[in-house]
C-alpha positions in Angstrom: 15.5 -8.2 28.5 16.8 -8.0 24.9 17.0 -4.7 22.9 14.1 -6.0 20.7 11.9 -6.7 23.7 12.6 -3.2 25.0 11.5 -1.7 21.7 15.0 -0.6 20.9 16.4 -0.9 17.4 18.5 -3.9 16.8 21.3 -4.4 14.4 20.6 -6.9 11.6 23.9 -8.6 10.6 22.4 -9.9 7.4 21.9 -6.4 6.0 24.7 -5.1 3.8 25.5 -1.4 3.8 25.4 -1.3 0.0 21.7 -2.2 0.0 21.1 1.3 1.2 18.9 1.2 4.3 19.1 5.0 4.7 15.8 6.8 4.5 14.6 8.9 1.6 11.7 11.2 1.1 9.2 10.3 -1.6 6.5 12.5 -2.9 3.3 10.9 -4.1 1.3 13.0 -6.6 -2.2 12.4 -7.7 -3.6 13.3 -11.2 -5.3 16.3 -9.5 -1.9 17.5 -8.2 -2.5 16.6 -4.6 0.9 15.8 -2.9 1.5 13.4 0.0 5.0 13.0 1.4 6.5 9.8 2.8 9.9 9.0 4.5 10.9 5.4 3.9 13.9 3.2 4.0 15.6 2.2 0.7 14.9 -1.4 1.6 11.1 -1.0 2.4 8.8 -2.7 -0.1 6.7 0.0 -1.8 3.5 -1.9 -1.2 3.7 -0.5 2.3 3.8 3.1 0.9 1.0 2.2 -1.5 -1.2 0.9 1.3 -0.5 3.9 3.5 -1.3 6.3 0.7 -4.6 4.5 -0.2 -5.6 4.5 3.5 -4.8 8.3 3.8 -6.9 9.2 0.8 -9.7 6.8 1.5 -9.3 4.6 -1.6 -8.9 0.9 -2.1 -5.2 0.2 -2.9 -6.4 -2.1 -5.8 -8.3 0.8 -7.5 -5.2 3.0 -7.9 -2.0 2.5 -9.8 1.5 3.8 -8.8 4.0 4.8 -11.4 7.7 5.7 -11.1 9.2 7.2 -14.3 6.1 6.1 -16.2 6.5 2.4 -15.2 4.1 0.7 -12.9 5.4 -0.2 -9.4 5.2 -3.8 -8.4 4.4 -4.9 -4.9 7.9 -6.2 -4.2 9.7 -3.2 -5.6 11.8 -1.1 -3.2 13.3 2.3 -3.6 16.7 0.6 -3.9 15.5 -1.8 -6.7 14.1 1.2 -8.7 17.2 3.3 -8.1 15.1 6.0 -6.4 16.7 9.0 -4.9 15.7 11.5 -2.2 12.8 13.7 -3.2 11.8 11.5 -6.1 8.1 11.5 -7.2 5.6 8.6 -7.6 2.6 9.3 -9.7 -0.8 8.0 -8.8 -3.5 7.1 -11.3 -7.1 5.9 -10.7 -7.6 2.6 -12.5 -10.0 2.9 -15.4 -12.1 0.0 -16.5 -13.6 -0.4 -19.9 -13.4 2.3 -22.6 -14.9 0.5 -25.6 -18.5 0.0 -26.5 
């Protein structure tokens, strides 16, 4: 039985150390000041964090926007591609539709 079949972590020879697969803590803060903390790998796509947050707060992931340093986070962004560091903050905004009459 292989390590993968036993549920044990396996070593991925394609992953380079400089990609930074170490985990970091990310704080997600809503416009009301509510904080939710996540621990994710530097290589994890942030869409996973976004989906987990939306599920936790009971909202549709498509109805909220995630910003890092004032810039909207894309589905394929990772903490590594955004140069995120441990204990960085992601801001969450509720999408607003309309505004003109």
